[in-house]
C-alpha positions in Angstrom: 22.8 54.0 41.1 19.1 54.5 40.4 17.5 57.8 41.5 15.4 57.1 44.6 11.5 57.1 44.3 9.7 59.7 46.3 6.3 60.5 47.2 5.1 64.1 46.2 6.6 66.3 48.9 9.7 68.1 49.7 12.2 68.4 52.4 10.5 71.2 54.2 7.2 69.6 54.1 8.5 66.3 55.4 9.9 68.2 58.2 6.7 70.0 59.0 5.0 66.5 58.9 7.5 64.9 61.5 6.0 63.4 64.5 5.0 65.7 67.3 7.3 64.2 69.6 10.5 64.4 67.5 9.5 67.9 66.5 9.2 68.9 70.1 12.6 67.3 71.0 14.3 69.2 68.0 12.6 72.6 68.4 12.4 72.7 72.1 16.0 71.9 72.7 17.3 74.2 70.0 15.1 77.0 71.1 16.2 76.8 74.8 19.7 76.7 73.8 19.4 80.0 72.0 17.1 81.7 74.6 13.8 81.3 72.6 10.5 79.8 74.0 10.6 76.1 74.0 8.5 74.7 71.1 9.4 77.5 68.7 12.4 77.7 66.4 15.1 79.9 67.7 16.1 83.0 65.8 19.1 81.2 64.4 17.4 77.7 64.3 20.2 76.1 66.5 22.3 76.8 69.4 24.9 79.8 69.0 28.3 78.9 69.9 29.7 75.3 70.4 32.9 73.7 69.9 34.0 73.3 66.2 33.2 70.0 64.7 35.5 67.5 63.0 37.0 68.8 59.8 35.3 68.1 56.5 37.0 66.5 53.5 38.3 69.3 51.1 39.3 69.7 47.7 41.7 72.2 46.1 40.6 75.2 44.3 43.4 77.1 43.0 45.4 77.9 46.4 42.4 77.3 48.5 41.2 74.4 50.4 37.5 74.2 49.9 35.1 71.7 51.9 33.4 69.2 49.9 30.2 70.6 51.0 29.6 74.3 50.1 26.6 76.1 51.5 24.6 77.6 48.7 22.5 81.0 48.8 19.2 80.1 47.2 17.3 79.7 50.3 18.8 82.8 51.6 17.7 84.7 48.6 14.2 83.3 48.5 14.5 81.0 45.8 12.9 77.8 46.7 11.8 76.3 43.4 8.6 75.3 45.3 6.4 78.2 44.5 5.8 81.8 45.5 4.6 81.1 49.0 7.8 79.2 49.9 9.9 81.8 48.3 8.3 84.4 50.6 8.5 82.2 53.7 12.3 81.9 53.0 12.7 85.6 52.5 11.0 86.3 55.8 13.1 83.8 57.6 16.4 84.7 56.4 16.9 88.1 58.2 20.6 89.3 58.3 20.8 88.1 62.0 19.6 84.4 60.9 21.7 84.6 57.9 24.7 85.5 60.0 24.0 82.6 62.6 23.5 80.0 59.9 26.9 80.9 58.2 28.7 81.0 61.5 27.2 77.5 62.5 28.3 76.1 59.1 31.9 77.4 59.6 31.9 75.7 63.1 30.7 72.4 61.4 33.6 72.5 59.0 31.8 73.9 55.9 34.5 76.6 55.1 33.0 78.0 51.9 29.7 79.7 50.8 28.5 80.3 47.3 26.7 83.5 47.0 24.7 85.3 44.4 24.1 88.9 43.7 20.5 88.2 44.5 21.4 87.3 48.1 21.9 90.9 49.2 24.1 89.6 52.2 27.1 92.0 51.8 26.6 93.3 55.1 26.3 89.9 56.6 29.7 89.0 54.9 31.2 92.2 56.3 30.1 91.2 59.7 31.5 87.8 59.5 35.0 89.3 58.6 34.8 91.7 61.4 34.2 88.8 63.9 37.1 86.9 62.5 35.4 84.5 60.1 37.6 82.5 57.7 34.7 81.7 55.7 35.4 81.7 51.8 33.1 83.1 49.3 32.4 81.9 45.7 30.4 84.5 43.7 27.7 83.9 41.0 27.4 86.7 38.6 26.1 87.3 35.3 27.9 90.5 33.9 31.4 91.8 33.6 30.2 95.0 35.2 29.5 93.2 38.4 32.9 92.0 38.9 34.8 94.8 40.6 31.9 95.9 42.8 31.6 92.5 44.2 35.1 92.0 44.6 35.5 95.1 46.6 32.4 94.5 48.7 32.5 90.7 49.4 36.2 89.8 48.8 35.5 86.4 47.1 38.1 83.6 46.4 36.4 82.8 42.8 33.5 84.3 40.7 31.3 81.9 38.4 29.2 82.9 35.4 25.5 82.4 36.3 24.3 79.1 35.0 20.9 80.2 33.6 22.5 83.0 31.8 25.4 80.8 30.4 22.7 78.4 28.9 20.8 81.3 27.2 24.0 82.9 25.8 25.1 79.6 24.4 21.6 79.0 22.9 21.7 82.3 21.2 25.2 81.9 19.8 26.7 84.5 22.1 28.8 82.1 24.3 31.7 84.5 23.7 30.1 86.8 26.4 30.6 84.1 28.9 34.3 83.7 27.7 34.8 87.5 28.3 33.4 87.0 31.8 36.0 84.4 32.4 38.9 86.5 31.2 37.7 89.6 33.0 37.7 87.7 36.3 41.3 86.6 35.8 42.2 90.1 35.0 41.1 90.9 38.7 43.3 88.1 40.1 40.4 85.8 41.0 39.6 82.1 40.2 37.2 82.1 37.4 34.4 79.5 36.8 31.4 78.8 34.6 27.9 77.6 35.9 25.6 75.7 33.5 22.5 73.5 33.7 23.2 71.9 30.1 26.1 69.6 30.2 26.8 70.0 26.7 27.9 73.5 27.6 30.3 72.2 30.2 31.8 69.9 27.6 31.9 72.4 24.9 34.1 74.8 27.1 36.3 71.9 28.1 36.7 70.9 24.6 37.6 74.3 23.4 40.3 74.6 26.3 39.0 77.8 28.0 41.2 78.7 31.0 38.5 78.0 33.5 39.7 77.1 37.1 36.3 75.2 37.9 32.7 74.4 36.8 29.4 74.7 38.7 27.5 72.0 37.4 23.7 71.5 38.0 22.3 67.9 38.4 19.1 68.9 36.5 18.9 70.6 33.0 16.2 73.2 34.2 17.0 75.6 31.2 16.0 73.3 28.3 13.4 74.7 26.1 11.3 71.5 25.6 11.0 68.1 27.3 13.6 65.5 25.9 12.6 62.8 23.8 11.4 59.6 25.7 10.8 56.0 24.5 7.0 55.8 24.5 6.3 59.3 25.7 7.8 61.5 28.1 10.8 60.4 30.0 10.4 59.6 33.9 10.6 62.8 36.1 11.1 62.9 40.0 8.1 63.3 42.1 7.3 67.2 43.0 8.0 68.0 39.3 5.8 70.6 37.6 5.3 71.6 34.1 7.3 74.7 34.8 10.2 73.0 36.7 10.5 69.3 35.7 13.7 67.3 37.1 14.2 64.3 34.9 15.7 61.3 36.5 17.9 60.9 33.6 19.6 64.2 34.1 22.0 63.6 37.1 23.7 60.6 35.3 24.1 62.8 32.1 25.7 65.7 34.2 27.7 63.3 36.2 29.3 61.7 33.0 30.5 65.3 31.7 31.7 65.9 35.4 33.9 63.0 35.3 35.3 63.9 31.8 36.5 67.3 32.6 39.9 68.0 34.3 38.6 71.0 36.3 37.0 70.7 39.9 33.2 70.7 39.6 30.9 72.2 42.2 27.8 70.1 41.7 24.4 71.8 42.7 20.6 70.8 43.1 21.8 67.3 44.2 18.6 67.2 46.1 16.3 68.3 43.2 15.5 71.8 44.9 14.0 69.9 47.9 12.4 67.1 46.0 14.6 64.3 47.0 14.0 65.2 50.7 11.0 63.4 51.9 13.0 61.6 54.5 16.6 61.7 55.9 17.2 58.4 54.3 16.5 59.9 50.9 18.5 62.8 51.5 21.4 60.6 52.7 21.0 58.4 49.4 21.1 61.7 47.4 24.3 62.9 48.9 25.7 59.1 48.4 24.7 59.3 44.7 26.4 62.8 44.3 29.8 61.8 46.0 30.0 58.3 44.2 29.3 59.9 40.7 31.5 63.0 40.8 35.3 63.0 41.0 37.2 63.2 44.3 38.4 66.7 43.5 34.9 67.8 43.1 32.3 69.2 45.9 28.8 69.8 46.1 26.6 73.0 46.8 23.6 72.5 49.0 21.0 75.4 50.0 20.1 75.1 53.7 17.0 76.1 55.5 17.2 75.4 59.2 13.5 76.6 60.1 12.5 73.1 61.4 15.5 71.1 61.1 19.2 71.6 61.8 20.0 71.2 58.1 23.7 72.4 58.3 24.5 69.8 60.9 22.6 66.9 59.2 24.3 67.9 55.8 27.7 68.2 57.3 27.3 64.8 58.9 26.2 63.2 55.5 29.3 64.8 53.8 31.7 63.8 56.5 30.4 60.2 56.2 30.2 59.9 52.5 32.6 62.4 50.8 
């Protein structure tokens, strides 16, 4: 399945440019339901409360059932991959109250797992979720053995994965044993252990060497490569919205998916929307979800960051997963 062609825009810009009528209906209805002035996004960006949605398809991760759509943490942490201005916008939007409300809504929609990172600084939010009876499962993304015990005590995750950018750097420097040590240390704490990577060769190497890894986190785009891949007649094609600093090559998702299908462990695929670059319309978003679910294994899931400032992205993404997974 070919990668969809996109104009140079992103999911958030597309939403900002929606017709006035559609935006008024969306934001007005949402704001009124949450007690905010009509025409402005509510604090949570969607109605508080509401009946639980139909269950999402799930996979097994050790003894746990994990929804095939996992809510990611980059927007919460202020990592947009769209520039400093958008980063700051996300950081300002995701107050603890809005973060809590979005994760509560995700759980109502059947998204039962959240992948967090140390940078998200949402430990207090997770504590409040537990106090309120939430069953939302947490998968942590960390980079150092020293982080394991503090995060285990603070966040009570079901699993920890080694940070993908750090994984790729350590393997490039010939220090892959540091990643292996992390996996062993996580297992020593009785947790499921995973490895994240952007470079599919690192996933394949770990699998070929028989590491006792419970799952992988697999980026659809090899963003940590040090130089552009060789192309026929010049640079290979990239998706629209790529920059010299962050180039999203069209050949990357099929290459990672080939490795995902080869390894026996469950894989959690991320950046399936090209960090917002495959989101110029909801048709393109849906096509990206379809591509992901038809190119990974049935035992795999996807991680998607959500930013409901202008559109109820948790509901839209849950609908795509429910339909296509």
